[in-house]
C-alpha positions as CSV (number, residue, x, y, z in Angstrom):
1,M,0.0,-0.2,0.0
2,N,1.7,3.3,-0.7
3,S,2.2,5.9,1.1
4,R,-0.9,8.6,-0.4
5,T,-3.4,5.4,0.0
6,K,-2.3,5.7,3.9
7,N,-2.7,9.1,4.3
8,I,-6.3,9.0,2.6
9,I,-7.1,6.2,5.1
10,S,-5.9,8.3,7.7
11,Q,-7.4,11.5,7.1
12,F,-10.5,10.3,6.6
13,K,-10.4,8.2,9.1
14,L,-11.5,4.9,7.5
15,D,-12.2,1.8,9.5
16,N,-9.0,-0.3,9.9
17,T,-10.4,-3.6,10.6
18,F,-10.6,-3.6,6.2
19,V,-7.6,-3.9,4.3
20,Y,-8.0,-0.9,1.2
21,S,-6.8,-1.3,-2.4
22,W,-6.4,1.7,-4.5
23,G,-8.9,0.9,-7.2
24,M,-8.1,-1.1,-9.4
25,K,-4.1,-0.8,-10.0
26,K,-1.6,-3.7,-10.5
27,S,0.1,-2.9,-7.3
28,G,-3.1,-3.9,-5.4
29,E,-3.7,-7.3,-7.1
30,S,-1.9,-9.4,-4.8
31,L,-3.3,-7.4,-2.0
32,R,-6.9,-8.4,-3.4
33,N,-6.6,-11.9,-4.5
34,K,-5.3,-12.8,-0.7
35,F,-8.6,-11.2,0.5
36,K,-10.7,-12.2,-2.6
37,N,-13.5,-14.0,-0.3
38,K,-12.6,-12.5,3.2
39,K,-15.2,-9.8,2.9
40,K,-12.0,-7.8,4.2
41,I,-11.5,-5.5,1.3
42,V,-12.8,-2.2,0.3
43,F,-11.9,-0.5,-2.7
44,I,-11.1,3.2,-2.7
45,E,-10.7,5.6,-5.8
46,D,-10.5,9.2,-5.9
47,G,-13.9,11.0,-5.8
48,F,-16.4,13.1,-8.3
49,I,-14.3,16.1,-7.0
50,H,-11.3,15.9,-6.8
51,S,-9.2,19.2,-6.1
52,F,-9.4,22.9,-7.0
53,G,-6.1,24.5,-8.3
54,I,-3.7,23.2,-11.3
55,K,-1.6,20.9,-8.9
56,K,-3.1,17.6,-8.1
57,K,-3.6,17.1,-4.3
58,K,-2.4,14.5,-2.0
59,I,-5.6,14.5,-0.1
60,P,-8.3,14.7,-2.5
61,L,-11.9,16.5,-1.3
62,S,-13.7,13.4,-1.9
63,I,-13.0,9.6,-1.9
64,C,-15.2,6.3,-3.7
65,H,-15.5,3.8,-1.0
66,D,-17.0,0.6,-2.0
67,K,-16.5,-3.0,-0.9
68,N,-17.9,-5.4,-3.6
69,G,-15.7,-3.4,-6.8
70,I,-14.7,-0.1,-7.9
71,Y,-17.4,1.9,-10.1
72,Y,-15.1,2.2,-13.3
73,D,-15.2,-1.6,-13.3
74,C,-18.1,-2.6,-15.4
75,S,-17.6,-6.5,-14.9
76,S,-17.4,-6.1,-10.9
77,K,-20.6,-6.0,-8.6
78,S,-19.9,-2.4,-7.5
79,D,-22.1,-1.1,-4.6
80,L,-22.9,1.7,-7.2
81,H,-25.0,-0.3,-9.6
82,N,-27.1,-1.2,-6.6
83,L,-26.9,2.3,-5.3
84,S,-27.9,3.7,-8.5
85,R,-31.3,1.5,-8.8
86,E,-32.2,2.4,-5.3
87,K,-35.6,4.8,-5.2
88,L,-35.6,8.4,-3.8
89,S,-37.6,10.0,-1.2
90,K,-39.3,13.1,-1.8
91,K,-36.3,14.8,0.7
92,E,-33.7,12.9,-1.2
93,T,-34.7,13.9,-4.7
94,S,-35.2,17.7,-3.8
95,R,-31.5,17.3,-2.2
96,A,-30.3,15.6,-5.4
97,K,-31.8,18.4,-7.7
98,N,-30.2,21.0,-5.1
99,I,-27.2,19.6,-6.1
100,I,-27.3,19.6,-9.3
101,K,-28.3,23.7,-9.1
102,L,-24.9,24.0,-7.3
103,W,-22.7,21.8,-9.6
104,K,-24.0,24.0,-12.5
105,Q,-24.2,27.4,-10.1
106,Y,-20.7,27.0,-9.4
107,S,-19.4,24.9,-12.2
108,I,-18.0,22.3,-10.2
109,S,-16.3,19.7,-12.3
110,K,-13.8,16.6,-11.0
111,Y,-10.6,18.4,-11.7
112,N,-11.6,22.7,-10.6
113,F,-9.3,25.9,-11.9
114,Q,-9.6,29.3,-11.5
115,N,-10.3,29.9,-15.1
116,L,-13.5,28.7,-17.1
117,I,-11.8,27.7,-20.4
118,K,-13.7,29.7,-23.4
119,P,-16.2,28.1,-25.8
120,P,-15.6,28.4,-29.6
121,P,-18.4,30.5,-31.4
122,S,-19.2,28.0,-33.9
123,P,-21.7,25.9,-33.1
124,Y,-19.6,22.3,-32.3
125,I,-19.8,18.9,-30.5
126,L,-17.6,18.1,-27.5
127,L,-15.1,15.2,-27.9
128,I,-13.1,14.1,-24.2
129,D,-10.2,12.6,-24.6
130,Q,-8.3,10.7,-22.2
131,T,-4.9,9.5,-20.8
132,S,-3.6,6.1,-22.3
133,G,-3.2,3.6,-19.7
134,D,-6.4,5.0,-17.9
135,L,-7.7,1.9,-16.1
136,S,-11.0,3.1,-16.3
137,I,-10.4,2.4,-20.4
138,D,-9.4,-1.2,-20.2
139,Y,-12.1,-1.8,-17.1
140,G,-14.5,0.2,-18.8
141,D,-15.2,-2.2,-21.5
142,A,-12.8,-0.1,-24.1
143,N,-9.7,0.3,-25.8
144,N,-8.0,2.5,-28.7
145,N,-10.4,1.5,-31.1
146,S,-13.1,3.1,-29.1
147,F,-11.1,6.1,-29.3
148,E,-11.4,5.4,-33.4
149,Q,-14.9,5.1,-33.0
150,M,-15.9,7.9,-31.2
151,F,-14.2,10.3,-33.5
152,K,-15.4,9.0,-36.8
153,F,-18.6,8.7,-35.4
154,A,-18.7,12.3,-34.3
155,I,-17.1,13.3,-38.4
156,N,-20.3,11.3,-40.1
157,N,-22.9,12.2,-38.0
158,W,-22.2,16.2,-37.4
159,P,-20.2,17.1,-40.9
160,D,-21.7,20.7,-40.3
161,H,-20.8,21.0,-36.9
162,K,-16.9,21.6,-35.4
163,I,-15.7,18.9,-33.6
164,V,-13.7,20.0,-30.4
165,I,-11.2,17.6,-28.9
166,K,-10.6,18.3,-24.8
167,T,-7.8,16.9,-24.0
168,H,-7.4,15.8,-20.2
169,P,-5.6,17.5,-17.6
170,D,-3.1,15.0,-17.1
171,V,-1.6,15.5,-20.9
172,I,-1.4,19.3,-20.0
173,N,0.3,19.3,-16.7
174,Y,1.9,16.1,-16.7
175,K,2.6,15.9,-20.3
176,K,1.1,12.1,-20.4
177,K,-0.4,10.8,-23.6
178,G,-3.8,11.0,-24.7
179,C,-5.9,8.4,-26.8
180,I,-7.3,10.1,-29.4
181,D,-4.1,9.8,-32.2
182,S,-2.8,13.4,-32.5
183,S,-2.5,13.5,-36.6
184,K,-6.8,13.4,-36.5
185,Y,-5.7,17.1,-34.6
186,K,-4.9,18.5,-38.8
187,K,-8.1,17.3,-40.2
188,K,-10.8,19.9,-41.2
189,N,-13.0,21.2,-38.6
190,I,-11.1,19.7,-35.7
191,L,-10.7,22.2,-33.1
192,V,-8.7,20.5,-29.8
193,I,-8.3,22.7,-26.6
194,G,-5.4,21.7,-24.3
195,D,-6.0,24.8,-21.9
196,V,-5.8,24.1,-18.3
197,G,-9.4,25.6,-17.1
198,Q,-12.6,24.5,-16.2
199,I,-15.0,22.7,-18.6
200,N,-18.3,23.2,-18.1
201,K,-18.7,26.1,-20.1
202,L,-17.6,23.6,-23.0
203,I,-20.0,21.5,-22.1
204,E,-23.1,23.9,-21.2
205,V,-22.7,25.5,-25.1
206,S,-21.7,22.7,-26.9
207,S,-24.9,20.9,-29.1
208,A,-23.5,16.9,-27.7
209,V,-21.0,15.4,-25.7
210,C,-19.0,12.5,-27.0
211,V,-16.6,10.3,-24.4
212,V,-15.9,6.7,-24.1
213,T,-15.3,6.3,-19.9
214,S,-14.5,9.7,-19.0
215,Q,-16.6,11.2,-16.0
216,V,-17.3,14.1,-18.5
217,G,-20.5,12.2,-19.3
218,F,-21.7,12.5,-15.9
219,E,-21.3,15.7,-15.8
220,A,-22.7,16.5,-19.1
221,L,-26.1,14.6,-18.3
222,I,-25.7,17.0,-15.2
223,Y,-26.2,20.1,-18.0
224,G,-29.1,17.8,-19.7
225,K,-27.1,16.8,-23.0
226,D,-27.0,14.6,-25.8
227,V,-24.4,12.6,-24.3
228,H,-23.4,9.8,-26.7
229,V,-21.0,6.8,-25.0
230,F,-18.6,4.5,-26.6
231,G,-17.4,2.6,-23.1
232,R,-18.9,1.5,-20.3
233,P,-18.9,4.0,-17.5
234,F,-21.2,3.7,-14.3
235,Y,-23.6,6.3,-15.7
236,S,-24.2,4.4,-18.9
237,G,-26.5,1.4,-19.6
238,L,-29.6,3.8,-17.4
239,G,-31.5,5.3,-20.4
240,L,-29.8,8.6,-20.0
241,T,-27.2,8.0,-22.7
242,I,-26.8,7.1,-26.2
243,D,-24.8,4.1,-26.0
244,H,-22.8,2.6,-28.8
245,N,-21.5,0.1,-26.6
246,I,-24.2,-1.9,-24.7
247,N,-26.3,-4.1,-26.1
248,K,-30.3,-1.6,-26.6
249,A,-31.8,-4.9,-24.6
250,K,-29.9,-4.7,-21.3
251,V,-30.5,-1.0,-20.6
252,I,-32.4,-0.1,-18.1
253,K,-35.0,2.6,-18.7
254,N,-36.3,3.9,-15.5
255,I,-33.4,5.5,-13.9
256,T,-34.0,9.2,-13.4
257,L,-30.5,11.7,-13.2
258,E,-31.5,12.4,-9.4
259,Q,-31.0,9.2,-8.3
260,L,-27.7,8.8,-10.4
261,V,-26.2,12.0,-8.7
262,F,-27.6,11.6,-5.5
263,S,-26.6,7.7,-5.6
264,S,-23.0,9.0,-7.1
265,L,-22.2,11.9,-4.8
266,V,-24.2,11.5,-1.8
267,K,-24.3,7.8,-1.2
268,Y,-20.8,6.4,-2.7
269,Q,-18.5,8.8,-2.1
270,I,-17.2,10.4,1.4
271,C,-16.4,13.9,1.2
272,F,-13.5,15.7,3.5
273,D,-13.5,19.7,3.8
274,P,-9.2,21.2,4.0
275,R,-10.7,24.0,6.0
276,T,-11.9,21.6,9.2
277,Q,-10.1,18.2,8.2
278,K,-13.1,16.6,8.9
279,K,-15.9,14.7,6.6
280,C,-18.7,16.6,5.3
281,E,-21.1,16.7,2.8
282,I,-21.2,17.2,-1.1
283,E,-22.6,20.5,-0.6
284,E,-20.1,22.3,1.5
285,I,-17.2,20.4,-0.7
286,M,-19.0,22.9,-3.6
287,Q,-19.2,25.7,-1.7
288,Y,-15.4,25.2,-0.6
289,V,-14.6,25.1,-4.6
290,H,-16.9,28.1,-5.3
291,H,-15.0,30.0,-2.3
292,S,-11.7,29.4,-3.8
293,R,-12.6,30.6,-7.2
294,E,-14.3,33.4,-6.3
295,A,-10.7,34.3,-3.7
296,S,-8.7,33.1,-7.3
297,K,-11.1,35.7,-9.0
298,F,-9.9,38.6,-7.3
299,F,-6.2,38.3,-8.1
300,P,-4.9,38.9,-11.3
301,K,-2.3,37.2,-13.5
302,D,1.3,38.3,-13.7
303,L,1.1,39.7,-9.8
304,E,4.2,40.7,-8.3
305,A,4.7,42.2,-4.7
306,I,7.1,44.9,-3.8
307,N,9.0,46.2,-1.3
308,L,7.9,43.0,1.1
309,T,10.0,41.2,3.8
310,P,10.5,37.7,3.9
311,W,7.9,37.2,6.7
312,K,5.5,39.7,5.1
313,A,5.6,37.8,2.0
314,R,5.4,34.7,3.5
315,Q,2.3,35.8,4.9
316,I,1.1,36.8,2.2
317,N,1.3,33.4,0.3
318,R,-0.6,32.0,2.6
319,F,-3.5,33.5,1.2
320,V,-2.6,33.7,-2.5
321,Y,-0.8,30.7,-3.4
322,P,-3.5,28.1,-2.7
323,V,-5.7,29.9,-5.2
324,T,-3.5,31.3,-7.8
325,G,-0.5,28.8,-7.7
326,K,1.9,31.8,-7.6
327,R,4.1,32.5,-5.2
328,M,5.0,36.3,-3.9
329,K,8.9,37.5,-3.7
330,F,10.0,39.4,-1.0
331,F,12.6,42.3,-1.3
332,K,11.7,43.5,-4.9
333,R,11.6,46.8,-6.4
334,F,9.4,48.0,-9.0
335,K,10.2,47.7,-12.5
336,S,8.6,49.2,-15.3
337,K,7.4,46.1,-17.1
338,M,5.1,45.1,-14.0
339,K,1.7,44.9,-14.8
340,N,-0.1,44.0,-11.0
341,I,1.6,44.9,-8.3
342,I,0.8,44.2,-4.6
343,V,1.8,46.4,-1.5
344,W,1.7,45.6,2.3
345,G,-0.3,48.9,3.7
346,K,0.0,52.3,2.6
347,N,3.1,54.1,1.6
348,T,2.8,57.7,-0.1
349,R,6.2,57.1,-1.6
350,I,5.1,54.1,-3.5
351,E,1.7,55.3,-4.3
352,K,3.5,57.0,-7.8
353,Y,3.2,53.5,-9.3
354,I,-0.6,53.4,-9.4
355,S,-0.8,54.9,-12.6
356,K,1.7,52.3,-14.2
357,V,0.0,49.0,-13.2
358,G,-3.3,47.3,-14.0
359,D,-3.6,46.2,-10.3
360,F,-2.4,48.0,-7.5
361,I,-3.2,45.9,-4.4
362,S,-2.8,47.1,-1.0
363,V,-2.6,44.4,2.0
364,E,-3.1,44.8,5.5
365,D,-3.8,43.1,9.0
366,G,-7.6,41.6,9.1
367,F,-10.3,42.6,11.8
368,I,-9.8,39.3,13.9
369,R,-6.3,38.5,13.3
370,S,-4.2,36.7,15.6
371,V,-4.0,35.0,19.1
372,G,-1.1,37.2,20.3
373,L,-0.2,41.1,19.0
374,G,0.9,41.5,14.8
375,G,4.4,43.5,16.7
376,D,5.0,40.0,17.8
377,L,5.3,38.8,14.6
378,Y,2.0,36.1,15.0
379,P,0.8,35.2,12.0
380,P,-2.6,36.5,10.6
381,F,-6.0,34.2,10.3
382,S,-6.8,37.1,8.0
383,L,-5.3,39.8,5.7
384,L,-7.5,42.5,3.9
385,F,-6.3,42.9,0.2
386,D,-7.7,46.2,-1.3
387,K,-7.9,47.3,-4.8
388,K,-9.5,51.2,-4.7
389,G,-7.4,52.1,-1.9
390,I,-7.2,50.8,2.0
391,H,-9.9,50.5,4.9
392,Y,-8.5,52.9,6.9
393,D,-7.7,55.5,4.3
394,A,-10.5,57.7,4.7
395,S,-9.7,60.3,1.8
396,R,-10.3,58.4,-0.4
397,V,-13.1,55.3,-1.5
398,S,-11.5,51.4,-0.7
399,D,-13.1,48.3,-1.2
400,L,-14.9,47.8,2.0
401,E,-16.2,51.2,1.9
402,D,-17.2,50.9,-2.0
403,Q,-19.0,47.5,-0.4
404,L,-20.4,49.2,2.5
405,Q,-22.1,51.9,0.6
406,N,-23.1,49.8,-2.3
407,S,-23.7,45.9,-1.6
408,D,-27.1,44.6,-1.0
409,V,-27.3,41.8,2.1
410,N,-29.8,39.2,1.9
411,Y,-31.6,37.9,4.7
412,N,-29.5,34.8,4.9
413,E,-26.3,36.9,4.6
414,K,-27.7,39.0,7.7
415,M,-29.0,35.5,9.3
416,R,-25.1,34.4,9.4
417,A,-23.8,37.6,10.1
418,R,-25.9,37.0,13.2
419,N,-24.6,34.1,14.1
420,V,-21.2,35.5,13.5
421,L,-22.0,38.3,16.0
422,D,-23.2,36.0,18.6
423,L,-19.8,33.6,18.2
424,I,-17.9,36.6,18.8
425,I,-19.6,37.5,21.8
426,K,-20.0,34.1,23.3
427,F,-16.3,33.1,22.5
428,K,-14.8,37.1,23.6
429,I,-13.2,37.1,20.2
430,S,-11.1,40.4,19.2
431,K,-8.2,41.5,16.6
432,Y,-5.5,39.9,18.6
433,N,-7.5,37.9,21.2
434,L,-5.1,38.8,24.5
435,R,-5.3,37.0,27.3
436,L,-4.6,39.7,30.2
437,S,-5.8,38.8,33.6
438,E,-5.8,42.5,35.2
439,K,-9.2,43.6,36.1
440,I,-10.5,46.9,36.3
441,K,-11.5,48.3,40.1
442,L,-14.1,51.2,39.8
443,P,-14.1,53.4,42.7
444,K,-17.4,54.4,44.4
445,N,-17.6,57.5,42.9
446,A,-17.8,55.9,39.3
447,I,-21.4,54.4,40.1
448,N,-23.6,57.3,39.1
449,K,-21.7,58.6,36.3
450,E,-21.5,57.7,32.9
451,I,-18.7,55.7,32.2
452,I,-16.6,56.4,29.0
453,G,-13.9,54.2,27.7
454,V,-11.1,55.5,25.9
455,L,-8.8,53.8,22.8
456,G,-5.7,54.5,22.9
457,Q,-3.6,54.2,20.0
458,V,-0.2,54.0,18.3
459,E,0.1,57.5,17.3
460,S,2.7,56.8,14.3
461,D,-0.2,54.3,13.0
462,N,-1.2,54.8,9.1
463,S,-4.8,54.6,10.8
464,I,-4.3,57.5,12.9
465,I,-2.3,59.5,9.9
466,F,-5.2,58.5,7.4
467,G,-7.8,58.2,9.2
468,V,-7.9,61.3,11.7
469,P,-8.3,64.6,8.8
470,D,-5.7,67.8,9.3
471,N,-7.4,70.7,11.0
472,T,-9.6,68.9,13.3
473,I,-8.0,67.3,16.1
474,Q,-4.3,66.7,17.5
475,R,-3.3,63.3,16.5
476,T,-2.5,62.2,20.0
477,N,-3.8,60.0,22.9
478,F,-3.8,62.9,25.2
479,A,-5.7,65.1,22.7
480,L,-8.5,62.7,22.3
481,V,-8.7,62.2,25.8
482,E,-8.6,65.9,26.6
483,Q,-11.6,66.3,23.7
484,V,-13.6,63.6,25.4
485,R,-13.2,65.4,28.7
486,K,-14.3,68.6,27.2
487,D,-17.3,67.4,25.6
488,Y,-18.3,64.7,28.7
489,P,-16.9,67.1,31.7
490,D,-19.1,65.0,34.3
491,A,-18.0,61.7,32.8
492,Y,-15.7,59.2,34.3
493,I,-13.4,58.5,31.6
494,I,-10.7,55.0,32.3
495,Y,-8.2,55.4,29.4
496,K,-6.7,52.0,28.2
497,P,-3.9,52.2,26.1
498,H,-2.9,50.2,23.3
499,P,-1.4,47.1,23.8
500,D,2.0,47.0,21.8
501,T,2.7,50.2,23.4
502,E,2.6,48.5,26.6
503,S,4.3,45.7,25.8
504,G,6.9,47.5,24.6
505,L,6.6,46.6,21.0
506,R,5.9,50.1,19.8
507,V,7.0,54.1,20.8
508,K,4.5,55.9,23.7
509,G,2.7,58.5,22.4
510,E,4.2,62.1,23.4
511,K,2.2,63.6,26.2
512,E,1.2,59.6,27.1
513,D,2.8,60.0,30.7
514,S,0.0,63.3,31.2
515,I,-3.4,61.9,29.6
516,I,-4.0,61.1,33.9
517,I,-4.8,64.8,33.8
518,N,-8.0,64.3,32.2
519,A,-8.4,60.4,32.9
520,D,-10.3,59.4,36.2
521,L,-8.6,55.9,35.5
522,I,-5.6,54.2,33.5
523,A,-6.9,50.5,32.4
524,H,-3.3,48.8,32.2
525,K,-3.0,45.7,30.9
526,T,-6.4,45.1,31.0
527,S,-8.8,43.2,28.0
528,L,-10.8,45.0,26.1
529,E,-13.9,42.7,27.3
530,D,-13.4,43.6,30.6
531,L,-13.2,47.2,29.7
532,F,-16.5,46.6,27.6
533,N,-18.3,45.1,30.7
534,K,-17.7,48.0,32.6
535,V,-18.1,51.4,30.2
536,D,-21.8,52.7,28.8
537,K,-19.6,54.9,25.8
538,I,-16.4,53.8,24.1
539,A,-14.3,56.8,22.3
540,V,-12.0,56.1,19.7
541,F,-9.9,57.7,16.8
542,T,-10.1,55.1,14.7
543,S,-9.3,52.1,16.7
544,L,-10.9,48.9,15.8
545,G,-12.1,48.5,19.6
546,G,-14.9,50.7,18.6
547,F,-16.3,47.9,15.9
548,E,-15.8,45.8,18.5
549,A,-17.5,47.8,20.8
550,L,-20.5,48.5,18.5
551,I,-20.4,44.1,18.1
552,R,-21.6,44.2,21.7
553,G,-24.0,46.7,21.9
554,I,-22.2,49.7,23.4
555,S,-22.5,53.1,22.0
556,V,-19.3,54.6,20.3
557,I,-17.9,58.0,19.5
558,T,-15.3,58.4,17.0
559,Y,-13.2,61.3,16.5
560,G,-11.5,60.3,13.2
561,F,-13.1,58.3,10.3
562,P,-12.8,54.6,10.9
563,F,-14.5,52.1,8.4
564,Y,-17.2,51.3,10.5
565,A,-18.5,55.3,11.3
566,G,-20.4,57.3,8.7
567,W,-22.9,54.4,8.6
568,G,-25.7,55.7,11.5
569,L,-24.1,53.3,14.1
570,T,-21.8,55.7,15.6
571,Q,-21.7,59.0,16.9
572,D,-19.3,61.0,14.7
573,Y,-17.4,63.7,16.0
574,L,-16.5,64.4,12.2
575,E,-19.9,64.3,10.8
576,Q,-19.9,67.4,9.0
577,H,-16.6,66.6,7.1
578,E,-15.9,66.4,3.8
579,W,-15.0,62.8,3.9
580,A,-18.5,61.6,5.7
581,K,-20.7,63.1,2.8
582,R,-19.4,59.7,0.5
583,R,-21.3,57.5,3.0
584,T,-25.4,58.2,2.7
585,R,-26.5,55.1,3.3
586,K,-27.6,53.6,7.0
587,L,-26.6,50.1,8.0
588,T,-27.4,47.6,10.3
589,I,-25.3,46.0,12.6
590,E,-25.7,42.6,10.6
591,E,-24.8,44.1,7.4
592,L,-22.3,46.1,8.8
593,T,-20.9,42.7,9.9
594,F,-21.5,40.7,6.9
595,I,-19.3,42.9,4.9
596,S,-16.6,43.9,7.3
597,L,-15.9,40.5,8.4
598,I,-17.3,37.9,6.1
599,K,-17.0,39.5,2.7
600,Y,-14.3,42.1,2.7
601,P,-10.9,39.7,4.3
602,F,-9.6,37.0,3.6
603,Y,-9.1,34.3,5.8
604,S,-6.8,31.4,6.1
605,S,-6.3,28.2,8.6
606,I,-2.9,28.3,10.3
607,K,-3.3,24.6,11.9
608,F,-4.7,23.5,7.6
609,N,-2.7,25.6,5.6
610,C,-5.4,26.3,3.3
611,L,-8.2,29.5,2.7
612,T,-11.2,29.3,5.3
613,E,-14.2,30.7,6.4
614,I,-14.3,33.0,9.4
615,E,-16.6,30.4,11.6
616,N,-13.4,27.8,11.3
617,I,-11.4,30.6,12.8
618,F,-13.0,30.7,15.8
619,E,-12.4,27.2,16.5
620,E,-8.8,27.6,16.0
621,I,-8.5,30.7,18.1
622,L,-9.9,29.0,21.5
623,E,-7.0,26.2,20.5
624,S,-4.1,28.3,19.8
625,N,-1.7,28.6,22.7
626,G,0.1,31.7,21.6
627,E,3.5,30.2,22.2
628,R,6.5,32.5,20.3
629,N,9.1,31.3,17.9
630,L,12.7,32.4,17.6
631,E,11.9,34.3,14.6
632,Q,8.7,36.5,17.0
633,I,11.7,37.1,20.0
634,V,14.2,38.3,17.5
635,F,12.3,40.6,15.8
636,K,10.6,41.4,19.0
637,Y,11.4,45.1,19.1
638,W,11.4,45.9,15.4
639,G,8.7,48.3,15.6
640,I,9.9,50.2,18.1
641,L,13.1,50.9,16.4
642,K,11.3,52.4,13.8
643,D,9.4,54.3,15.7
644,Y,12.3,55.8,17.1
645,F,13.9,56.5,13.8
646,S,10.7,57.9,12.6
647,R,10.9,60.3,15.3
648,M,14.8,61.2,14.8
649,S,14.0,62.4,11.3
650,K,11.0,64.4,11.6
């Protein structure tokens, strides 16, 4: 048994009391003979949805599981043979119809790619080639003559159509040999498509599909196509295909497409979600493929990064590589031939390149980032990729602002957002998820007063520089607390310093030590959650803590212009400012949450090394111990040195 098979048995948590054969591979022949009559052998094979991306995955998204043979062996008593003949309940029929709908809606296939292959403009018949030596050919009662027969039939039967030959992805990726003789490629009206890409549109637009034993014939049935079959694959002989290699008397004519879909995709195969490393249902796999493709569409071809440190390049690649197959390099400088570039954050020195490229993508840490501070180099669970600007630069529209202003959020999306909100509150989720034990102790004289928490920020941070307009309020924590005291003279004010300055990762504000003049209490090394439990309101410049307070139903006063201000949910000191005029829409907290925490960010599992969804991140956050590695220890003081030299240069 090869190591891949062992890994799959382990990952899918298959019953160890059985012996497993990978299909009908020759390497497993002695094993199959040994256990033939002992009812201990189980046949497994790649499932009908294998992967997303150009490279084949070691662990497929699904496997076929069969105690009596394997689906492509037409002479065996494969479990699928009996399963496809079982009648469905109304609920099962409805589910099968929904799977068919999702299959077409999400453009699903066995191998799933970023791009969809564009069909030719003139009417055509689609012929599916296969790799030479494919076991499904021999075990599907076919051979090279079957491909010859298929080709001749197509040429003679549709003289007025183009004949489109689609080669197998393995022929393209791994230079294997196809079964259709390449000398036929030069004949009149023949078009060979060897591109790597999604085949769905080719199927959908075709006049008919011809196959020998390829799974594409099954997929073509899902699209309602006439499927001509020249071998004996699992979906033939059921009255759904036009069979050229089966005695018509042996064809069963009362099997529905729903029965075939439900038996093969639900009953016969086991699905595995890479986002959770757990078994799942077929619908979750289709959602995963769809989500991966949508993520991949965001990133343009020929994407290159500039001015990245090795650490930042590595973090970006965790998000970009799984869906594009391309890695960003570090320490790369801008060159005039670059078509699309990616940069970290906002840097006015490199924004001059915006007009010189197609896409200029800015990247920043996400709103639910890590268990530990970014300055401590804890890898992020989420990153924000923005083509229009960046969320904290309120002087111009960002992708996030554009979505908040213009995107509709439907009922199901609002319900999902509500669930995310409930989980955030239940598990006390925040940006850095720091486990701080100090508690705020309020004196008796605070009980009858309005309590306002003021959140400090790193004064050199871009979110203050670009989120607080000139000539409005001085960009210091001292000025913020001073303004809150002026606006709320009778309130009990608690100032919470930023954790980066308290931990020594970043430089304190210029008059940070004088804040106690206007504050009643300095909440050192306390959690945001503890502060939220004590206050009536939260005041911020642009701190994400303001958004986290909104999530928990706390009133928020903004003195800058964070992404969550201007939508009717906050009390905005700058509501008459020019920047505020762009934000005319009123949002609910569910709409704000769906767009800001679900739609806009990208999430990546550190545990499983794949793109994932926000709900899966919560589990990793709760499991994380926040331990530091050597790299984090070595670069602990990079941020404070950067702040120091920045001040010296002014």
